[in-house]
KETORVO-140017 format. One record per residue (C-alpha): residue in three letters; x, y, z. Coordinates in Angstrom, 3 decimals. Example, Ala and Ser with C-alpha at 12.3 -4.5 7.8 and 13.67 -1.06 7.14 Angstrom:
# KETORVO-140017
(Ala (12.300 -4.500 7.800)),
(Ser (13.670 -1.060 7.140)),
//
This chain:
# KETORVO-140017
(Unk (12.521 -33.612 -18.803)),
(Unk (11.254 -34.502 -22.264)),
(Unk (10.298 -31.951 -24.885)),
(Unk (6.547 -31.543 -25.270)),
(Unk (5.048 -32.556 -28.577)),
(Unk (4.311 -29.813 -31.113)),
(Unk (1.244 -27.843 -30.111)),
(Unk (1.181 -29.224 -26.562)),
(Unk (0.567 -26.686 -23.809)),
(Unk (3.036 -26.865 -20.913)),
(Unk (1.905 -25.304 -17.655)),
(Unk (4.320 -22.722 -16.283)),
(Unk (6.490 -23.304 -13.252)),
(Unk (5.400 -21.280 -10.214)),
(Unk (8.761 -19.495 -9.939)),
(Unk (8.496 -18.437 -13.605)),
(Unk (5.283 -16.465 -13.034)),
(Unk (5.646 -12.699 -12.653)),
(Unk (2.364 -12.619 -10.743)),
(Unk (3.752 -15.049 -8.153)),
(Unk (7.005 -13.086 -7.843)),
(Unk (5.017 -9.896 -7.144)),
(Unk (2.617 -11.671 -4.780)),
(Unk (5.347 -13.393 -2.769)),
(Unk (7.392 -10.190 -2.600)),
(Unk (4.309 -8.461 -1.199)),
(Unk (3.983 -11.111 1.492)),
(Unk (7.671 -10.741 2.312)),
(Unk (7.220 -6.963 2.618)),
(Unk (4.360 -7.420 5.032)),
(Unk (6.496 -9.753 7.173)),
(Unk (9.445 -7.329 7.098)),
(Unk (7.220 -4.425 8.188)),
(Unk (5.600 -6.326 11.051)),
(Unk (8.173 -5.649 13.815)),
(Unk (8.852 -1.952 13.120)),
(Unk (5.143 -1.258 12.724)),
(Unk (4.259 -3.076 15.959)),
(Unk (6.567 -0.573 17.680)),
(Unk (4.379 2.186 16.214)),
(Unk (1.170 0.360 17.113)),
(Unk (0.070 0.019 13.474)),
(Unk (-0.735 -2.775 11.102)),
(Unk (0.615 -2.632 7.561)),
(Unk (-2.709 -1.416 6.016)),
(Unk (-3.030 1.217 8.738)),
(Unk (0.545 2.339 8.033)),
(Unk (-0.261 2.779 4.331)),
(Unk (-3.262 4.972 5.275)),
(Unk (-1.029 7.051 7.516)),
(Unk (1.691 7.406 4.848)),
(Unk (-0.913 8.659 2.403)),
(Unk (-2.156 11.175 4.971)),
(Unk (1.331 12.331 5.940)),
(Unk (1.855 13.306 2.302)),
(Unk (-1.657 14.726 1.733)),
(Unk (-3.666 15.616 4.835)),
(Unk (-7.295 16.775 4.888)),
(Unk (-8.503 14.613 1.975)),
(Unk (-11.848 13.139 1.143)),
(Unk (-12.331 9.442 1.757)),
(Unk (-12.807 8.891 -1.989)),
(Unk (-9.418 10.498 -2.750)),
(Unk (-7.725 8.384 -0.095)),
(Unk (-9.366 5.247 -1.430)),
(Unk (-8.167 6.082 -4.938)),
(Unk (-4.604 6.648 -3.763)),
(Unk (-4.558 3.358 -1.853)),
(Unk (-6.607 1.359 -4.348)),
(Unk (-9.088 0.463 -1.619)),
(Unk (-12.858 0.506 -1.781)),
(Unk (-14.890 2.165 0.968)),
(Unk (-15.857 -1.208 2.470)),
(Unk (-12.185 -1.909 3.152)),
(Unk (-11.096 1.655 3.912)),
(Unk (-13.849 2.664 6.337)),
(Unk (-12.956 0.076 9.057)),
(Unk (-9.315 1.114 8.805)),
(Unk (-10.263 4.772 9.231)),
(Unk (-12.580 4.027 12.159)),
(Unk (-9.798 2.087 13.930)),
(Unk (-7.249 4.876 13.340)),
(Unk (-9.780 7.392 14.570)),
(Unk (-10.383 5.327 17.741)),
(Unk (-6.595 5.331 18.244)),
(Unk (-6.680 9.138 18.145)),
(Unk (-4.551 9.419 14.979)),
(Unk (-7.108 10.957 12.635)),
(Unk (-10.525 12.506 12.539)),
(Unk (-13.372 12.188 10.109)),
(Unk (-15.760 15.099 9.479)),
(Unk (-18.440 15.891 6.992)),
(Unk (-17.625 18.521 4.353)),
(Unk (-19.587 21.724 4.978)),
(Unk (-20.410 22.204 1.285)),
(Unk (-21.623 18.611 0.842)),
(Unk (-22.408 16.488 3.874)),
(Unk (-22.213 13.301 1.811)),
(Unk (-18.445 13.801 1.594)),
(Unk (-16.193 12.852 4.503)),
(Unk (-12.840 14.550 5.007)),
(Unk (-10.011 12.764 6.769)),
(Unk (-7.477 14.800 8.744)),
(Unk (-4.591 13.850 10.966)),
(Unk (-4.701 14.751 14.615)),
(Unk (-1.597 16.208 16.291)),
(Unk (-0.848 12.669 17.546)),
(Unk (-1.157 11.330 13.983)),
(Unk (1.186 13.972 12.634)),
(Unk (3.705 13.269 15.436)),
(Unk (3.666 9.569 14.589)),
(Unk (5.064 10.507 11.194)),
(Unk (8.402 11.270 12.854)),
(Unk (8.750 7.577 13.681)),
(Unk (8.068 6.605 10.066)),
(Unk (11.644 7.495 9.106)),
(Unk (12.833 4.650 11.353)),
(Unk (10.517 2.232 9.557)),
(Unk (11.739 3.393 6.153)),
(Unk (15.367 3.015 7.226)),
(Unk (14.726 -0.477 8.651)),
(Unk (12.984 -1.688 5.510)),
(Unk (15.576 -0.030 3.258)),
(Unk (18.300 -2.028 5.010)),
(Unk (16.269 -5.247 4.651)),
(Unk (15.689 -4.761 0.908)),
(Unk (19.367 -5.024 0.002)),
(Unk (19.092 -2.773 -3.052)),
(Unk (20.699 0.579 -3.704)),
(Unk (18.482 3.699 -3.629)),
(Unk (18.768 3.885 -7.429)),
(Unk (17.730 0.255 -7.816)),
(Unk (14.752 0.842 -5.508)),
(Unk (13.709 3.871 -7.543)),
(Unk (13.993 1.921 -10.804)),
(Unk (12.067 -1.050 -9.439)),
(Unk (9.345 1.188 -8.015)),
(Unk (8.927 2.877 -11.400)),
(Unk (8.736 -0.476 -13.176)),
(Unk (6.081 -1.732 -10.746)),
(Unk (4.069 1.472 -11.083)),
(Unk (4.081 1.072 -14.877)),
(Unk (3.085 -2.582 -14.473)),
(Unk (0.169 -1.614 -12.249)),
(Unk (-0.900 1.113 -14.671)),
(Unk (-0.910 -1.339 -17.589)),
(Unk (-2.805 -3.951 -15.582)),
(Unk (-5.379 -1.375 -14.440)),
(Unk (-5.900 -0.314 -18.049)),
(Unk (-6.263 -3.932 -19.206)),
(Unk (-8.773 -4.542 -16.415)),
(Unk (-10.876 -1.569 -17.503)),
(Unk (-10.962 -2.919 -21.084)),
(Unk (-12.076 -6.379 -20.004)),
//
């Protein structure tokens, strides 16, 4: 390969782009989760909703959307499907009927016991130590925070 002339702009290689590394890793995660989640009867987005509810049950839809970075147009169909599956219930808040509260059903809470198997399966597939996973997760959370802030400024 020849050196570009001074001032010439060279397009990046795909594998050099951080955004592509994050994107392709996300796709690989989705593929890795497919089999263990099929055993639970959940899709990956449904699983993320359930994980959020297992850690914080009885939340408003807006809070759940914030935690998952999903707008109501994306979140509502997920919630309706999970409700039809008998895993959660939606009810209007008594103090303000415009607000909808999402709560796990006993079946939804019980499904959380199977989540440990999913975590173990994915942990084995990742091939990183628990400390490395913790460090990488922290780095990605900081990256997301910086990108969110930059997006708000734009």
